C-alpha positions in Angstrom: -1.7 20.7 -69.1 -1.4 20.3 -72.9 0.4 17.2 -74.1 3.8 17.7 -75.7 3.9 17.1 -79.4 7.3 15.4 -79.0 7.2 13.3 -75.8 6.4 9.7 -76.5 4.9 9.2 -73.1 2.3 11.9 -73.8 1.2 10.7 -77.2 -1.0 7.8 -78.3 0.4 4.6 -79.6 -1.0 5.1 -83.1 0.5 8.6 -83.3 3.9 7.3 -82.3 3.8 4.3 -84.7 2.8 6.6 -87.6 5.6 9.1 -87.0 8.3 6.5 -86.5 7.3 4.7 -89.7 7.5 8.1 -91.4 11.1 8.5 -90.2 10.9 10.4 -87.0 14.1 10.4 -85.0 13.9 8.9 -81.5 15.8 10.9 -78.9 16.9 9.1 -75.7 17.9 11.5 -72.9 19.7 10.2 -69.9 21.5 11.6 -66.8 22.0 10.8 -63.2 20.9 11.4 -59.6 24.0 12.8 -57.8 25.2 15.8 -55.9 25.8 19.0 -57.9 26.5 21.1 -54.9 24.1 22.4 -52.2 22.4 24.8 -54.6 21.5 22.5 -57.6 19.0 19.7 -58.1 20.3 16.2 -58.0 18.6 15.1 -61.2 20.7 16.3 -64.1 18.7 14.0 -66.2 16.0 16.7 -66.0 18.3 19.0 -67.9 19.0 16.3 -70.5 15.3 15.8 -70.9 14.6 19.5 -71.2 17.4 19.9 -73.8 16.1 16.9 -75.8 12.7 18.5 -75.9 14.2 21.7 -77.2 16.2 19.8 -79.8 13.1 18.1 -81.1 11.1 21.4 -81.2 13.9 23.2 -83.0 14.5 20.5 -85.5 10.8 20.5 -86.4 10.5 24.3 -86.7 13.8 25.1 -88.5 14.6 21.9 -90.3 11.3 20.2 -90.9 12.7 17.1 -89.2 10.3 15.2 -86.9 11.7 13.8 -83.6 10.2 12.0 -80.6 11.6 12.1 -77.1 11.6 9.1 -74.8 11.4 9.4 -71.0 14.9 10.0 -69.6 17.0 7.2 -68.1 17.5 8.8 -64.6 20.3 6.6 -63.3 23.9 7.2 -64.3 26.9 5.0 -64.6 28.7 4.3 -61.4 31.7 6.6 -60.8 32.7 8.9 -57.8 29.1 9.5 -56.6 28.0 6.1 -55.5 27.7 7.1 -51.9 25.6 10.2 -52.5 22.4 9.8 -50.3 19.6 9.2 -52.7 21.9 9.0 -55.6 21.2 5.8 -57.6 24.0 4.5 -59.8 24.2 1.5 -62.2 27.3 -0.5 -62.8 28.8 0.2 -66.3 27.9 -3.3 -67.7 24.3 -3.0 -66.6 23.9 0.5 -67.9 25.4 -0.5 -71.3 22.8 -3.3 -71.4 20.0 -0.9 -70.6 21.0 1.3 -73.5 21.3 -1.7 -75.8 17.9 -3.0 -74.8 16.1 0.4 -75.1 17.7 1.0 -78.5 17.0 -2.6 -79.7 13.4 -2.1 -78.8 13.2 1.1 -80.8 14.8 -0.6 -83.8 12.5 -3.6 -83.6 9.4 -1.4 -83.4 10.1 0.9 -86.3 12.6 3.5 -85.4 15.1 4.2 -88.2 17.2 6.8 -86.4 18.2 7.3 -82.8 20.0 10.1 -81.0 21.3 9.8 -77.4 21.5 12.9 -75.3 23.7 12.0 -72.2 24.0 14.2 -69.2 26.4 12.2 -67.0 30.2 11.8 -67.4 30.1 8.4 -65.7 27.8 7.1 -68.5 30.1 8.0 -71.4 32.0 4.7 -71.5 28.9 2.5 -71.1 27.0 4.5 -73.7 29.8 4.5 -76.2 30.3 0.7 -75.7 26.5 0.1 -76.2 26.6 2.1 -79.5 29.5 0.1 -80.8 27.6 -3.1 -80.0 24.5 -1.8 -81.6 26.3 -1.0 -84.8 27.8 -4.4 -85.0 24.6 -6.2 -84.2 22.1 -4.1 -86.2 24.1 -2.0 -88.6 22.9 1.2 -87.0 25.1 4.2 -86.3 23.7 6.0 -83.2 25.3 9.4 -82.5 25.6 10.6 -78.8 25.6 14.1 -77.5 27.6 14.0 -74.3 26.2 17.2 -72.8 28.7 18.3 -70.2 31.7 17.4 -72.3 30.4 19.7 -75.0 29.2 22.3 -72.6 32.5 22.3 -70.8 34.3 23.0 -74.0 31.8 25.9 -74.7 32.1 27.4 -71.2 35.1 29.7 -71.7 34.3 30.4 -75.4 30.9 31.8 -74.3 32.2 34.0 -71.6 32.0 31.7 -68.5 34.2 32.7 -65.5 37.1 30.3 -64.8 36.4 30.2 -61.1 32.9 28.6 -61.6 34.1 25.9 -64.0 34.0 22.4 -62.5 31.8 20.0 -60.7 29.2 21.7 -58.5 29.5 24.7 -60.7 29.5 25.4 -64.4 28.4 24.3 -66.9 25.7 22.3 -65.1 24.9 25.1 -62.6 24.3 27.8 -65.2 22.3 25.5 -67.4 20.2 24.5 -64.4 19.6 28.1 -63.6 18.4 28.6 -67.2 16.3 25.5 -67.6 15.0 24.7 -64.1 15.2 27.9 -61.9 12.4 26.5 -59.9 14.7 23.8 -58.5 17.7 26.0 -57.9 18.9 27.6 -54.6 21.4 30.4 -55.6 21.6 31.5 -52.0 23.4 28.2 -51.2 26.0 28.5 -53.8 29.5 28.7 -52.3 33.2 28.5 -52.7 35.1 25.1 -52.6 36.0 23.9 -49.1 39.6 22.7 -48.3 40.4 19.1 -49.5 42.7 17.0 -47.3 45.6 15.2 -49.1 45.5 11.5 -50.0 48.5 9.4 -49.3 49.9 12.7 -48.0 49.8 14.1 -51.6 47.6 16.9 -53.0 44.5 15.9 -54.8 44.5 16.9 -58.5 41.0 16.0 -59.5 38.5 13.2 -59.2 40.4 10.0 -58.9 43.9 11.6 -59.2 46.7 12.9 -57.0 49.7 14.8 -58.1 53.2 13.4 -57.4 56.5 14.6 -59.0 54.6 16.8 -61.4 52.4 14.1 -62.9 49.0 12.7 -61.9 48.5 9.2 -60.5 45.1 7.5 -60.6 43.7 6.6 -57.1 40.3 5.4 -56.1 38.3 8.3 -54.5 34.8 9.2 -53.5 33.3 12.6 -54.3 33.6 13.9 -50.7 37.4 13.4 -50.8 37.7 15.7 -53.9 34.5 17.9 -53.8 33.2 18.4 -50.3 29.5 18.9 -50.4 29.7 18.3 -54.2 31.6 21.5 -55.0 34.9 21.0 -56.9 35.0 24.3 -58.7 36.7 27.3 -57.0 33.4 29.1 -56.6 29.9 28.2 -58.0 28.4 31.7 -57.2 29.4 33.3 -60.5 27.1 31.0 -62.6 24.2 32.7 -64.2 21.0 31.8 -66.1 22.2 34.0 -69.0 25.3 32.0 -69.4 23.3 28.8 -69.2 21.0 30.1 -72.0 24.0 30.7 -74.3 25.3 27.2 -73.7 21.9 25.6 -74.2 21.2 27.5 -77.4 24.5 26.3 -79.0 23.8 22.7 -77.9 20.2 22.7 -79.1 21.3 24.2 -82.4 23.8 21.4 -83.0 21.4 18.8 -81.8 18.7 20.0 -84.2 21.2 19.9 -87.0 22.0 16.3 -86.1 18.3 15.4 -86.1 18.1 16.9 -89.6 21.0 14.8 -90.8 19.5 11.6 -89.3 16.1 12.3 -90.8 17.6 13.0 -94.2 19.5 9.7 -94.2 16.3 7.8 -93.2 14.4 9.5 -96.0 17.1 8.5 -98.5 16.9 4.9 -97.5 13.3 4.1 -96.7 12.7 0.8 -94.8 16.2 0.7 -93.3 17.7 2.1 -90.1 19.6 5.4 -90.5 23.3 4.7 -90.7 22.9 1.1 -91.8 26.2 -0.5 -93.0 25.9 -1.7 -96.5 27.3 -5.2 -97.3 
C-alpha cells in the first residue's frame, strides 16, 4: 500500500519537520465510538479521518496549501452514549486536556496552524473550551469544523429526506455510505422503535421531555431516547449519493479554511497562525 502524502503517521520525521517549518497546516480529526444504529459502524472518527484526508488533498490541489493529517482521536466526550457496549467515552475535562496537550505539542514542535475536524456532538464543548485556553496561553486561534452540526444544516438544503434526519440516520448514515460502504449494513437500516415516556411525559429529544409545551432537561441514556441507536423516524432513505453531496460541501469549505490558515502563516513567518499581537 502506498503511503499517504498527508498522513503524518505514514511519513518520515524529516519530511514532517520540513513541511511544518514551511507552514503546513496540521489537521486533527476526532470522533467517537458509539452506536449509530444497527446498520452503521461505531467509529464515526473514521469518517472524520477520511474527510480530513480529503480536505488536505483538496487544499493542496486547488489552493496550493499544504496540510498534514494527524491520527484521529477515536474517543468522544461523554454524553448519552456512555453505556454503549464497546463505546469508550472520556469525561469532558479529560478530553479538553487531551486536545490542549496535542495542540501544545504541535505548536512546540513547529506547527504554525492547526485545524480541528470534530465528528462527535459530545466533544463540541470540550473542544471549544480547549481552543479558548490555547488562544489565551499561546496566542493561537484554532478553528474547528464540527462535522455533524455543519452536515445537519446542509441535510435539507441538499435534498435529504426529513424522515432520515436524526441520530442513527442522516447525515452520519449517508456520509458513512459514501465514505465507508465496506463497513455499512444497509439491510439492517430500520424505522425508529417506540419510546416509553419518562416521568410519564413524552420524550422530546436526547436529554429532554416535553411538558406544558416546553422542553425540560432530564438525564437520559441513549436507549431511552433512541432504542438500538435510531432516533430518526427511518434511517432507510439515506443514500451514498446524498452523503457524497454533503461531503463535497464540507471538504470544499475545509480546504478553503486550510488556504486561509496557510496564507496567514506565510504572512507572519516564524509565528503561529492567528497569533494575537500585543
